[in-house]
SEDRENBA-51629 format. One record per residue (C-alpha): residue in three letters; x negated, y, z; residue number from 1. Coordinates in steps of 0.001 Angstrom, whole numbers, m for minus. Example, Ala and Ser with C-alpha at 12.3 -4.5 7.8 and 13.67 -1.06 7.14 Angstrom:
<recs>
<res->ALA&x->m12300&y->m4500&z->7800&n->1> $
<res->SER&x->m13670&y->m1060&z->7140&n->2> $
</recs>
This chain:
<recs>
<res->UNK&x->34997&y->130349&z->142494&n->1> $
<res->UNK&x->31490&y->131053&z->142577&n->2> $
<res->UNK&x->30385&y->127707&z->141251&n->3> $
<res->UNK&x->32348&y->127830&z->138268&n->4> $
<res->UNK&x->31293&y->131293&z->137514&n->5> $
<res->UNK&x->27710&y->129871&z->137795&n->6> $
<res->UNK&x->28317&y->127455&z->135429&n->7> $
<res->UNK&x->29923&y->130037&z->132948&n->8> $
<res->UNK&x->26797&y->132218&z->133194&n->9> $
<res->UNK&x->24375&y->129400&z->132739&n->10> $
<res->UNK&x->26067&y->127980&z->129694&n->11> $
<res->UNK&x->26400&y->131680&z->128155&n->12> $
<res->UNK&x->22615&y->132105&z->128750&n->13> $
<res->UNK&x->21743&y->128960&z->127391&n->14> $
<res->UNK&x->20299&y->127565&z->130464&n->15> $
<res->UNK&x->20129&y->123907&z->130349&n->16> $
<res->UNK&x->18551&y->122951&z->133641&n->17> $
<res->UNK&x->21008&y->125462&z->135843&n->18> $
<res->UNK&x->23608&y->123639&z->133760&n->19> $
<res->UNK&x->22641&y->120256&z->134044&n->20> $
<res->UNK&x->22050&y->120865&z->137866&n->21> $
<res->UNK&x->25609&y->122468&z->138270&n->22> $
<res->UNK&x->27258&y->119244&z->136143&n->23> $
<res->UNK&x->25247&y->117116&z->138659&n->24> $
<res->UNK&x->26806&y->118387&z->141562&n->25> $
<res->UNK&x->30191&y->118046&z->139752&n->26> $
<res->UNK&x->29411&y->114131&z->139081&n->27> $
<res->UNK&x->28454&y->113767&z->143273&n->28> $
<res->UNK&x->31596&y->115724&z->144423&n->29> $
<res->UNK&x->33713&y->113680&z->142355&n->30> $
<res->UNK&x->32849&y->110647&z->144334&n->31> $
<res->UNK&x->32743&y->112384&z->147812&n->32> $
<res->UNK&x->35381&y->114869&z->147753&n->33> $
<res->UNK&x->37811&y->113192&z->145533&n->34> $
<res->UNK&x->41372&y->114678&z->145842&n->35> $
<res->UNK&x->40066&y->117823&z->147697&n->36> $
<res->UNK&x->40011&y->121198&z->146618&n->37> $
<res->UNK&x->36144&y->121484&z->146508&n->38> $
<res->UNK&x->35309&y->119966&z->143258&n->39> $
<res->UNK&x->34049&y->122338&z->140541&n->40> $
<res->UNK&x->36407&y->122947&z->137404&n->41> $
<res->UNK&x->34780&y->122491&z->134593&n->42> $
<res->UNK&x->37585&y->123860&z->132110&n->43> $
<res->UNK&x->37514&y->127291&z->134338&n->44> $
<res->UNK&x->37966&y->130219&z->132012&n->45> $
<res->UNK&x->37440&y->133910&z->132572&n->46> $
<res->UNK&x->39520&y->136711&z->131919&n->47> $
<res->UNK&x->39308&y->136379&z->128079&n->48> $
<res->UNK&x->40157&y->132868&z->128185&n->49> $
<res->UNK&x->36621&y->131919&z->127661&n->50> $
<res->UNK&x->35667&y->128174&z->129002&n->51> $
<res->UNK&x->31944&y->126919&z->129436&n->52> $
<res->UNK&x->32679&y->125000&z->126215&n->53> $
<res->UNK&x->33346&y->128382&z->124572&n->54> $
<res->UNK&x->30420&y->129419&z->125448&n->55> $
<res->UNK&x->28423&y->126474&z->124278&n->56> $
<res->UNK&x->30083&y->126515&z->120820&n->57> $
<res->UNK&x->29438&y->130075&z->120276&n->58> $
<res->UNK&x->26074&y->130633&z->121571&n->59> $
<res->UNK&x->24550&y->127370&z->122987&n->60> $
<res->UNK&x->22744&y->124203&z->121982&n->61> $
<res->UNK&x->24277&y->120702&z->121249&n->62> $
<res->UNK&x->22594&y->119933&z->124484&n->63> $
<res->UNK&x->24756&y->122360&z->126213&n->64> $
<res->UNK&x->27738&y->120754&z->124115&n->65> $
<res->UNK&x->26620&y->117457&z->124952&n->66> $
<res->UNK&x->26982&y->117617&z->128818&n->67> $
<res->UNK&x->29921&y->119403&z->128650&n->68> $
<res->UNK&x->31828&y->116779&z->126641&n->69> $
<res->UNK&x->30246&y->114431&z->129091&n->70> $
<res->UNK&x->31604&y->115953&z->132057&n->71> $
<res->UNK&x->34894&y->115805&z->130445&n->72> $
<res->UNK&x->35281&y->119480&z->129369&n->73> $
<res->UNK&x->38537&y->119871&z->127210&n->74> $
<res->UNK&x->37471&y->119708&z->123587&n->75> $
<res->UNK&x->40627&y->121735&z->122582&n->76> $
<res->UNK&x->40806&y->124701&z->125316&n->77> $
<res->UNK&x->42399&y->127603&z->124312&n->78> $
<res->UNK&x->41173&y->131433&z->124754&n->79> $
<res->UNK&x->43844&y->134419&z->125005&n->80> $
<res->UNK&x->43672&y->134348&z->121374&n->81> $
<res->UNK&x->44182&y->131019&z->120610&n->82> $
<res->UNK&x->40701&y->130502&z->119382&n->83> $
<res->UNK&x->39468&y->126643&z->120477&n->84> $
<res->UNK&x->35467&y->125755&z->120686&n->85> $
<res->UNK&x->35823&y->124528&z->117138&n->86> $
<res->UNK&x->36998&y->127779&z->115911&n->87> $
<res->UNK&x->33802&y->129717&z->117116&n->88> $
<res->UNK&x->31527&y->126876&z->116161&n->89> $
<res->UNK&x->32958&y->127233&z->112512&n->90> $
<res->UNK&x->32322&y->130772&z->112686&n->91> $
<res->UNK&x->28718&y->130608&z->113629&n->92> $
<res->UNK&x->28067&y->128153&z->111161&n->93> $
<res->UNK&x->26752&y->125560&z->113860&n->94> $
<res->UNK&x->26878&y->122118&z->111589&n->95> $
<res->UNK&x->25520&y->119853&z->114646&n->96> $
<res->UNK&x->28152&y->121740&z->116917&n->97> $
<res->UNK&x->31040&y->120869&z->114733&n->98> $
<res->UNK&x->30338&y->117488&z->114476&n->99> $
<res->UNK&x->30168&y->116743&z->118365&n->100> $
<res->UNK&x->33150&y->118711&z->118398&n->101> $
<res->UNK&x->34799&y->117026&z->116012&n->102> $
<res->UNK&x->34058&y->113366&z->117207&n->103> $
<res->UNK&x->34853&y->114479&z->120480&n->104> $
<res->UNK&x->38278&y->115046&z->118892&n->105> $
<res->UNK&x->39055&y->118540&z->118206&n->106> $
<res->UNK&x->41624&y->119312&z->115865&n->107> $
<res->UNK&x->40740&y->120496&z->112624&n->108> $
<res->UNK&x->44097&y->122410&z->111822&n->109> $
<res->UNK&x->45434&y->124134&z->114940&n->110> $
<res->UNK&x->45886&y->127845&z->114103&n->111> $
<res->UNK&x->44678&y->130552&z->116774&n->112> $
<res->UNK&x->47125&y->133450&z->117196&n->113> $
<res->UNK&x->46365&y->134911&z->113735&n->114> $
<res->UNK&x->47018&y->131711&z->111998&n->115> $
<res->UNK&x->42965&y->130998&z->111674&n->116> $
<res->UNK&x->41943&y->127281&z->111611&n->117> $
<res->UNK&x->38373&y->126574&z->111478&n->118> $
<res->UNK&x->38316&y->126322&z->108142&n->119> $
<res->UNK&x->39145&y->129669&z->107636&n->120> $
<res->UNK&x->36433&y->130909&z->109623&n->121> $
<res->UNK&x->33377&y->128904&z->107983&n->122> $
<res->UNK&x->34959&y->129849&z->104226&n->123> $
<res->UNK&x->35020&y->133513&z->105018&n->124> $
<res->UNK&x->31308&y->133400&z->106508&n->125> $
<res->UNK&x->30095&y->131139&z->103756&n->126> $
<res->UNK&x->29240&y->128375&z->105619&n->127> $
<res->UNK&x->29013&y->125301&z->102905&n->128> $
<res->UNK&x->27961&y->122629&z->105458&n->129> $
<res->UNK&x->30833&y->123306&z->108099&n->130> $
<res->UNK&x->33267&y->123812&z->105327&n->131> $
<res->UNK&x->32372&y->120321&z->103721&n->132> $
<res->UNK&x->32255&y->119016&z->106968&n->133> $
<res->UNK&x->35850&y->120105&z->107850&n->134> $
<res->UNK&x->37203&y->118615&z->104556&n->135> $
<res->UNK&x->35734&y->115303&z->105369&n->136> $
<res->UNK&x->37503&y->115406&z->108496&n->137> $
<res->UNK&x->41202&y->116514&z->106775&n->138> $
<res->UNK&x->41422&y->119807&z->107413&n->139> $
<res->UNK&x->43855&y->121256&z->105037&n->140> $
<res->UNK&x->42509&y->124403&z->103005&n->141> $
<res->UNK&x->46289&y->125555&z->101406&n->142> $
<res->UNK&x->47039&y->126573&z->105231&n->143> $
<res->UNK&x->47387&y->130454&z->105183&n->144> $
<res->UNK&x->47032&y->132485&z->108154&n->145> $
<res->UNK&x->48849&y->135446&z->109731&n->146> $
<res->UNK&x->47906&y->137503&z->106564&n->147> $
<res->UNK&x->49204&y->135113&z->104139&n->148> $
<res->UNK&x->45277&y->134336&z->103452&n->149> $
<res->UNK&x->44000&y->130838&z->102687&n->150> $
<res->UNK&x->40521&y->129637&z->103111&n->151> $
<res->UNK&x->40217&y->130376&z->99430&n->152> $
<res->UNK&x->41306&y->133786&z->99330&n->153> $
<res->UNK&x->38753&y->134342&z->102084&n->154> $
<res->UNK&x->35909&y->132643&z->100176&n->155> $
<res->UNK&x->36855&y->134790&z->96988&n->156> $
<res->UNK&x->37256&y->137940&z->99002&n->157> $
<res->UNK&x->33884&y->137848&z->100793&n->158> $
<res->UNK&x->31738&y->136651&z->97465&n->159> $
<res->UNK&x->31237&y->133074&z->98826&n->160> $
<res->UNK&x->30980&y->131634&z->95704&n->161> $
<res->UNK&x->29486&y->127944&z->96852&n->162> $
<res->UNK&x->32372&y->127363&z->99332&n->163> $
<res->UNK&x->34467&y->128670&z->96679&n->164> $
<res->UNK&x->33254&y->125957&z->94361&n->165> $
<res->UNK&x->33686&y->123153&z->97361&n->166> $
<res->UNK&x->37378&y->124294&z->98060&n->167> $
<res->UNK&x->38191&y->124348&z->94432&n->168> $
<res->UNK&x->36521&y->120943&z->94066&n->169> $
<res->UNK&x->38937&y->119439&z->96296&n->170> $
<res->UNK&x->42279&y->117089&z->95253&n->171> $
<res->UNK&x->44417&y->120582&z->96404&n->172> $
<res->UNK&x->43061&y->122614&z->93417&n->173> $
<res->UNK&x->46306&y->123136&z->91782&n->174> $
<res->UNK&x->48071&y->123991&z->95403&n->175> $
<res->UNK&x->45373&y->126614&z->96202&n->176> $
<res->UNK&x->45464&y->128248&z->92759&n->177> $
<res->UNK&x->49027&y->128814&z->92658&n->178> $
<res->UNK&x->49955&y->128287&z->96569&n->179> $
<res->UNK&x->53066&y->128666&z->98090&n->180> $
<res->UNK&x->53711&y->131919&z->97035&n->181> $
<res->UNK&x->54564&y->131177&z->93233&n->182> $
<res->UNK&x->58140&y->133220&z->93429&n->183> $
<res->UNK&x->56711&y->135536&z->96077&n->184> $
<res->UNK&x->55121&y->138304&z->93646&n->185> $
<res->UNK&x->57058&y->141289&z->95395&n->186> $
<res->UNK&x->55963&y->140501&z->98957&n->187> $
<res->UNK&x->53554&y->143344&z->99937&n->188> $
<res->UNK&x->51299&y->141188&z->101582&n->189> $
<res->UNK&x->50776&y->138541&z->98447&n->190> $
<res->UNK&x->47815&y->138232&z->96985&n->191> $
<res->UNK&x->45796&y->135741&z->95150&n->192> $
<res->UNK&x->42004&y->134581&z->95012&n->193> $
<res->UNK&x->41871&y->136339&z->91998&n->194> $
<res->UNK&x->43065&y->139814&z->92918&n->195> $
<res->UNK&x->40811&y->139480&z->96095&n->196> $
<res->UNK&x->37684&y->138906&z->94078&n->197> $
<res->UNK&x->38537&y->141637&z->91646&n->198> $
<res->UNK&x->39439&y->144561&z->94432&n->199> $
<res->UNK&x->35779&y->143317&z->95959&n->200> $
<res->UNK&x->33785&y->143270&z->92575&n->201> $
<res->UNK&x->32483&y->139361&z->92754&n->202> $
<res->UNK&x->31998&y->138706&z->89047&n->203> $
<res->UNK&x->30967&y->134994&z->89716&n->204> $
<res->UNK&x->33542&y->134354&z->91748&n->205> $
<res->UNK&x->36143&y->135586&z->88846&n->206> $
<res->UNK&x->34210&y->133249&z->86346&n->207> $
<res->UNK&x->34809&y->130660&z->88374&n->208> $
<res->UNK&x->38535&y->130897&z->89169&n->209> $
<res->UNK&x->39335&y->131601&z->85676&n->210> $
<res->UNK&x->37187&y->128588&z->84419&n->211> $
<res->UNK&x->39402&y->126446&z->87122&n->212> $
<res->UNK&x->42408&y->127808&z->85104&n->213> $
<res->UNK&x->44136&y->130616&z->87534&n->214> $
<res->UNK&x->46833&y->132517&z->86079&n->215> $
<res->UNK&x->45098&y->135674&z->85524&n->216> $
<res->UNK&x->48172&y->137422&z->84377&n->217> $
<res->UNK&x->49783&y->137004&z->87774&n->218> $
<res->UNK&x->51132&y->140106&z->89367&n->219> $
<res->UNK&x->51875&y->140951&z->92724&n->220> $
<res->UNK&x->53603&y->143989&z->93859&n->221> $
<res->UNK&x->50305&y->146026&z->93460&n->222> $
<res->UNK&x->49836&y->144489&z->89803&n->223> $
<res->UNK&x->47562&y->142180&z->88251&n->224> $
<res->UNK&x->43959&y->141667&z->89303&n->225> $
<res->UNK&x->43187&y->144423&z->86425&n->226> $
<res->UNK&x->44863&y->146901&z->88461&n->227> $
<res->UNK&x->42937&y->145815&z->91497&n->228> $
<res->UNK&x->39380&y->146171&z->89735&n->229> $
<res->UNK&x->40704&y->149229&z->88069&n->230> $
<res->UNK&x->41666&y->151161&z->91513&n->231> $
<res->UNK&x->38857&y->150110&z->93210&n->232> $
<res->UNK&x->36238&y->151096&z->90709&n->233> $
<res->UNK&x->34611&y->147895&z->89700&n->234> $
<res->UNK&x->33937&y->148687&z->85970&n->235> $
<res->UNK&x->31980&y->145754&z->85370&n->236> $
<res->UNK&x->35031&y->143435&z->86640&n->237> $
<res->UNK&x->37285&y->145406&z->84515&n->238> $
<res->UNK&x->35284&y->144541&z->81436&n->239> $
<res->UNK&x->35080&y->140992&z->82230&n->240> $
<res->UNK&x->38736&y->140942&z->82794&n->241> $
<res->UNK&x->39629&y->142532&z->79481&n->242> $
<res->UNK&x->37080&y->139964&z->77789&n->243> $
<res->UNK&x->38932&y->136857&z->79379&n->244> $
<res->UNK&x->42322&y->138087&z->77509&n->245> $
<res->UNK&x->44379&y->139815&z->80613&n->246> $
<res->UNK&x->47461&y->141818&z->79439&n->247> $
<res->UNK&x->46830&y->145128&z->79903&n->248> $
<res->UNK&x->50378&y->146230&z->79525&n->249> $
<res->UNK&x->51451&y->144521&z->82911&n->250> $
<res->UNK&x->53096&y->146760&z->85314&n->251> $
<res->UNK&x->53310&y->146840&z->88942&n->252> $
<res->UNK&x->56491&y->147284&z->91032&n->253> $
<res->UNK&x->56131&y->151173&z->90769&n->254> $
<res->UNK&x->55997&y->150593&z->86770&n->255> $
<res->UNK&x->52466&y->151440&z->86438&n->256> $
<res->UNK&x->49457&y->149904&z->83919&n->257> $
<res->UNK&x->46219&y->149443&z->85298&n->258> $
<res->UNK&x->45358&y->152850&z->83150&n->259> $
<res->UNK&x->48229&y->154484&z->85012&n->260> $
<res->UNK&x->46473&y->154080&z->88062&n->261> $
<res->UNK&x->43240&y->155155&z->87173&n->262> $
<res->UNK&x->44483&y->158160&z->85873&n->263> $
<res->UNK&x->46469&y->158995&z->89082&n->264> $
<res->UNK&x->44490&y->158005&z->91873&n->265> $
<res->UNK&x->40715&y->158122&z->90904&n->266> $
<res->UNK&x->37989&y->160405&z->89673&n->267> $
<res->UNK&x->35022&y->158642&z->90106&n->268> $
<res->UNK&x->31944&y->158369&z->87377&n->269> $
<res->UNK&x->33007&y->154765&z->87039&n->270> $
<res->UNK&x->36580&y->155517&z->86861&n->271> $
<res->UNK&x->36046&y->157724&z->83717&n->272> $
<res->UNK&x->34350&y->154632&z->82157&n->273> $
<res->UNK&x->37169&y->152636&z->83189&n->274> $
<res->UNK&x->39575&y->154974&z->81520&n->275> $
<res->UNK&x->37993&y->154379&z->78171&n->276> $
<res->UNK&x->37903&y->150413&z->78609&n->277> $
<res->UNK&x->41274&y->150204&z->79718&n->278> $
<res->UNK&x->42200&y->152861&z->77237&n->279> $
<res->UNK&x->40671&y->151334&z->74125&n->280> $
<res->UNK&x->42337&y->147845&z->75318&n->281> $
<res->UNK&x->45695&y->149165&z->75461&n->282> $
<res->UNK&x->45740&y->151380&z->72217&n->283> $
<res->UNK&x->46546&y->149872&z->68898&n->284> $
<res->UNK&x->47400&y->153360&z->66754&n->285> $
<res->UNK&x->45176&y->156445&z->66633&n->286> $
<res->UNK&x->47158&y->158964&z->65040&n->287> $
<res->UNK&x->46646&y->162815&z->64376&n->288> $
<res->UNK&x->48783&y->165833&z->64672&n->289> $
<res->UNK&x->49746&y->167180&z->61814&n->290> $
<res->UNK&x->51317&y->170229&z->63172&n->291> $
<res->UNK&x->51658&y->171918&z->66702&n->292> $
<res->UNK&x->54216&y->170517&z->69040&n->293> $
<res->UNK&x->55172&y->171532&z->72667&n->294> $
<res->UNK&x->58437&y->171495&z->74496&n->295> $
<res->UNK&x->58586&y->173427&z->77791&n->296> $
<res->UNK&x->61267&y->172030&z->79044&n->297> $
<res->UNK&x->60095&y->168185&z->79446&n->298> $
<res->UNK&x->57620&y->168116&z->81940&n->299> $
<res->UNK&x->57113&y->164594&z->80421&n->300> $
<res->UNK&x->55960&y->166124&z->77105&n->301> $
<res->UNK&x->52598&y->165676&z->75625&n->302> $
<res->UNK&x->51543&y->169392&z->74220&n->303> $
<res->UNK&x->50039&y->169211&z->70541&n->304> $
<res->UNK&x->47894&y->171297&z->68500&n->305> $
<res->UNK&x->47399&y->170340&z->64451&n->306> $
<res->UNK&x->44471&y->167771&z->64155&n->307> $
<res->UNK&x->44702&y->166464&z->67992&n->308> $
<res->UNK&x->43584&y->163058&z->67938&n->309> $
<res->UNK&x->45822&y->160712&z->69770&n->310> $
<res->UNK&x->45917&y->157223&z->71096&n->311> $
<res->UNK&x->49272&y->155808&z->71095&n->312> $
<res->UNK&x->50116&y->153795&z->74223&n->313> $
<res->UNK&x->53622&y->152724&z->73755&n->314> $
<res->UNK&x->56927&y->154068&z->72679&n->315> $
<res->UNK&x->60142&y->155051&z->74695&n->316> $
<res->UNK&x->63348&y->153750&z->74547&n->317> $
<res->UNK&x->64767&y->156974&z->73266&n->318> $
<res->UNK&x->62320&y->156623&z->69951&n->319> $
<res->UNK&x->59235&y->158616&z->71272&n->320> $
<res->UNK&x->55937&y->157832&z->71155&n->321> $
<res->UNK&x->53718&y->157824&z->74594&n->322> $
<res->UNK&x->50099&y->159051&z->73731&n->323> $
<res->UNK&x->46822&y->159887&z->75074&n->324> $
<res->UNK&x->44626&y->162863&z->74237&n->325> $
<res->UNK&x->41131&y->162981&z->75356&n->326> $
<res->UNK&x->39129&y->166546&z->75621&n->327> $
<res->UNK&x->35861&y->165532&z->75790&n->328> $
<res->UNK&x->34649&y->169052&z->76039&n->329> $
<res->UNK&x->36246&y->169701&z->79423&n->330> $
<res->UNK&x->36009&y->166126&z->80210&n->331> $
<res->UNK&x->40060&y->165763&z->80873&n->332> $
<res->UNK&x->43128&y->163097&z->79911&n->333> $
<res->UNK&x->46477&y->164353&z->78814&n->334> $
<res->UNK&x->48928&y->161703&z->78791&n->335> $
<res->UNK&x->52359&y->162418&z->77632&n->336> $
<res->UNK&x->55439&y->161701&z->75071&n->337> $
<res->UNK&x->55627&y->163639&z->71709&n->338> $
<res->UNK&x->58022&y->162393&z->68481&n->339> $
<res->UNK&x->56448&y->160347&z->65913&n->340> $
<res->UNK&x->57591&y->162988&z->62934&n->341> $
<res->UNK&x->54762&y->165255&z->64379&n->342> $
<res->UNK&x->51835&y->162986&z->63605&n->343> $
<res->UNK&x->50294&y->160881&z->60838&n->344> $
<res->UNK&x->48548&y->157451&z->61199&n->345> $
<res->UNK&x->44732&y->156978&z->61043&n->346> $
<res->UNK&x->44133&y->153724&z->62049&n->347> $
<res->UNK&x->45170&y->150532&z->63672&n->348> $
<res->UNK&x->42856&y->148404&z->65900&n->349> $
<res->UNK&x->41925&y->145054&z->65230&n->350> $
<res->UNK&x->43667&y->142403&z->66821&n->351> $
<res->UNK&x->46489&y->145042&z->68001&n->352> $
<res->UNK&x->50048&y->144098&z->66786&n->353> $
<res->UNK&x->52513&y->146927&z->65799&n->354> $
<res->UNK&x->56394&y->145908&z->66009&n->355> $
<res->UNK&x->59545&y->147409&z->65463&n->356> $
<res->UNK&x->62582&y->146061&z->67317&n->357> $
<res->UNK&x->65679&y->144681&z->65636&n->358> $
<res->UNK&x->68927&y->145816&z->65897&n->359> $
<res->UNK&x->70401&y->143083&z->68096&n->360> $
<res->UNK&x->71627&y->143217&z->71722&n->361> $
<res->UNK&x->68862&y->144030&z->74567&n->362> $
<res->UNK&x->68737&y->140637&z->76238&n->363> $
<res->UNK&x->68042&y->138840&z->72588&n->364> $
<res->UNK&x->65303&y->141227&z->71262&n->365> $
<res->UNK&x->62565&y->139308&z->69081&n->366> $
<res->UNK&x->59650&y->141259&z->68177&n->367> $
<res->UNK&x->58302&y->141313&z->64288&n->368> $
<res->UNK&x->54605&y->141833&z->63947&n->369> $
<res->UNK&x->54128&y->144744&z->61157&n->370> $
<res->UNK&x->51577&y->147064&z->59749&n->371> $
<res->UNK&x->52538&y->150403&z->60440&n->372> $
<res->UNK&x->52878&y->152840&z->57080&n->373> $
<res->UNK&x->50388&y->155087&z->56453&n->374> $
<res->UNK&x->51067&y->158964&z->56057&n->375> $
<res->UNK&x->52933&y->160899&z->58343&n->376> $
<res->UNK&x->55528&y->158832&z->60682&n->377> $
<res->UNK&x->58957&y->159080&z->60509&n->378> $
<res->UNK&x->61541&y->158320&z->63538&n->379> $
<res->UNK&x->64279&y->155697&z->62415&n->380> $
<res->UNK&x->66680&y->153837&z->63906&n->381> $
<res->UNK&x->64164&y->150880&z->64062&n->382> $
<res->UNK&x->61272&y->152717&z->64571&n->383> $
<res->UNK&x->57606&y->151152&z->65402&n->384> $
<res->UNK&x->56997&y->150043&z->69012&n->385> $
<res->UNK&x->54037&y->148491&z->70521&n->386> $
<res->UNK&x->54862&y->144537&z->71092&n->387> $
<res->UNK&x->53662&y->142153&z->73214&n->388> $
<res->UNK&x->55475&y->139440&z->75065&n->389> $
<res->UNK&x->55781&y->140559&z->78556&n->390> $
<res->UNK&x->55961&y->136778&z->79777&n->391> $
<res->UNK&x->52715&y->135991&z->78258&n->392> $
<res->UNK&x->51927&y->133050&z->76042&n->393> $
<res->UNK&x->50102&y->130330&z->77964&n->394> $
<res->UNK&x->49164&y->128697&z->74504&n->395> $
<res->UNK&x->47148&y->131871&z->73168&n->396> $
<res->UNK&x->43603&y->132872&z->73328&n->397> $
<res->UNK&x->43120&y->133983&z->76657&n->398> $
<res->UNK&x->45659&y->132746&z->78669&n->399> $
<res->UNK&x->45535&y->130860&z->81778&n->400> $
<res->UNK&x->41860&y->129270&z->82307&n->401> $
<res->UNK&x->40196&y->130754&z->79155&n->402> $
<res->UNK&x->37439&y->132603&z->80521&n->403> $
<res->UNK&x->35198&y->132564&z->77483&n->404> $
<res->UNK&x->38072&y->133846&z->75057&n->405> $
<res->UNK&x->37818&y->137015&z->73151&n->406> $
<res->UNK&x->40201&y->139737&z->73915&n->407> $
<res->UNK&x->43244&y->141166&z->71951&n->408> $
<res->UNK&x->42984&y->145157&z->72011&n->409> $
<res->UNK&x->46453&y->145133&z->71559&n->410> $
<res->UNK&x->48258&y->142493&z->73787&n->411> $
<res->UNK&x->45460&y->141530&z->75946&n->412> $
<res->UNK&x->46868&y->137914&z->75356&n->413> $
<res->UNK&x->45210&y->136540&z->72151&n->414> $
<res->UNK&x->42515&y->137098&z->69914&n->415> $
<res->UNK&x->42439&y->138030&z->66119&n->416> $
<res->UNK&x->41668&y->134818&z->65169&n->417> $
<res->UNK&x->44384&y->133574&z->67605&n->418> $
<res->UNK&x->47069&y->135845&z->65602&n->419> $
<res->UNK&x->45811&y->133829&z->62257&n->420> $
<res->UNK&x->46224&y->130462&z->63455&n->421> $
<res->UNK&x->49426&y->131192&z->65057&n->422> $
<res->UNK&x->50827&y->132754&z->61720&n->423> $
<res->UNK&x->52808&y->130114&z->60630&n->424> $
<res->UNK&x->54654&y->129741&z->64259&n->425> $
<res->UNK&x->55500&y->133390&z->64251&n->426> $
<res->UNK&x->57092&y->133529&z->60774&n->427> $
<res->UNK&x->58986&y->130384&z->61862&n->428> $
<res->UNK&x->60078&y->132105&z->65365&n->429> $
<res->UNK&x->61162&y->135402&z->63625&n->430> $
<res->UNK&x->62863&y->134141&z->60569&n->431> $
<res->UNK&x->66295&y->135120&z->61770&n->432> $
<res->UNK&x->65126&y->138714&z->62574&n->433> $
<res->UNK&x->63148&y->139402&z->59450&n->434> $
<res->UNK&x->63133&y->143365&z->58465&n->435> $
<res->UNK&x->63037&y->144346&z->54906&n->436> $
<res->UNK&x->59774&y->146775&z->55251&n->437> $
<res->UNK&x->60168&y->150396&z->54413&n->438> $
<res->UNK&x->59716&y->152538&z->51657&n->439> $
<res->UNK&x->56404&y->153772&z->52863&n->440> $
<res->UNK&x->55213&y->150158&z->53429&n->441> $
<res->UNK&x->56343&y->148898&z->50077&n->442> $
<res->UNK&x->54387&y->152013&z->48738&n->443> $
<res->UNK&x->51279&y->150599&z->50617&n->444> $
<res->UNK&x->51738&y->146944&z->49238&n->445> $
<res->UNK&x->52067&y->148648&z->45446&n->446> $
<res->UNK&x->49100&y->150488&z->46038&n->447> $
<res->UNK&x->47253&y->147162&z->47027&n->448> $
</recs>
């Protein structure tokens, strides 16, 4: 097998003269020794499955590739990982080599053992010209590898903006954005291009995806793209997503909001700034404790001293409010539950919406937008809750594709102007569940 090994070494070293000499002997042997065992095997592979064509595609020149292809080297020969020469040429971004292999009939959609097609590799490493060439030869941009990632996923994960633009300009853009994973939200390996870009801090990619119309509120097992950006400390991405109108109240499979994740898992300087951003986006209501409160028997209780300022996050099903207290001197945060009877309302963030829940079966609950009464809050049967539509309003400002929209601090789905525009619709939608204003509200209206 000496001659075959010599050929592998010559091609690997880029020795065009030696390769030409060995291949000339191959042509001679074809005429003189046809049918004997002395003929040089041009497709000889080493222990890793590498043939001379693999080496030429990976490190060689087009001249070497041309010599091997003219000598009838198998164009789609696989190594031990199922990688073909076209995979390696695409990985290296060698457009001339890719073109030669494509003209020789190389398959553009044949996967390796880990499910990668050549387009996965050219997208991941940002090779625009090669990616364009593969698409022109009918490479399928929607194919997923064993990690359940498409070429667009990889381009977004590694910040390859031009390649991402190229893939999104294809006629399969809808499939690329929604994928075959539309209902596969609980699969631990499920992801979206937006999640991957957010995790890695690629702001330009995120803007591109939002402009293309990706669903920013799409949740996987880990949560939304906001969960990813918050967990990995990408403050600018968090701000970008909040400005785009992402819903800050969406919870992951573990019942955590993005703020819950930051509070639980991160301690960096960036995480403190992210906490502040998320608190401001989540909190519709600021209250002040009018008396001390503590409950030693409830580990979830938020112990309060009179005068403490609390940002209300949500209302628990038992009527308690969940709030957040920030100690600026110690730099610590406390989150827990407390009864609304121990606080007074100070202010409500513009754009936020407070609601109270009508008494009706839970499967038919509706929410009515209300303004909270001033003065000490009291707990009633239809106490106030922080209301948002967990299914999302795709027609509201900040829904799918609204990269430039303003953010509501309450729901994260519609801006303040959006509330005004949709006011008539909301009143009509909730005519059947309107509630009489409380006494506190009646007093407020008389004062006004």
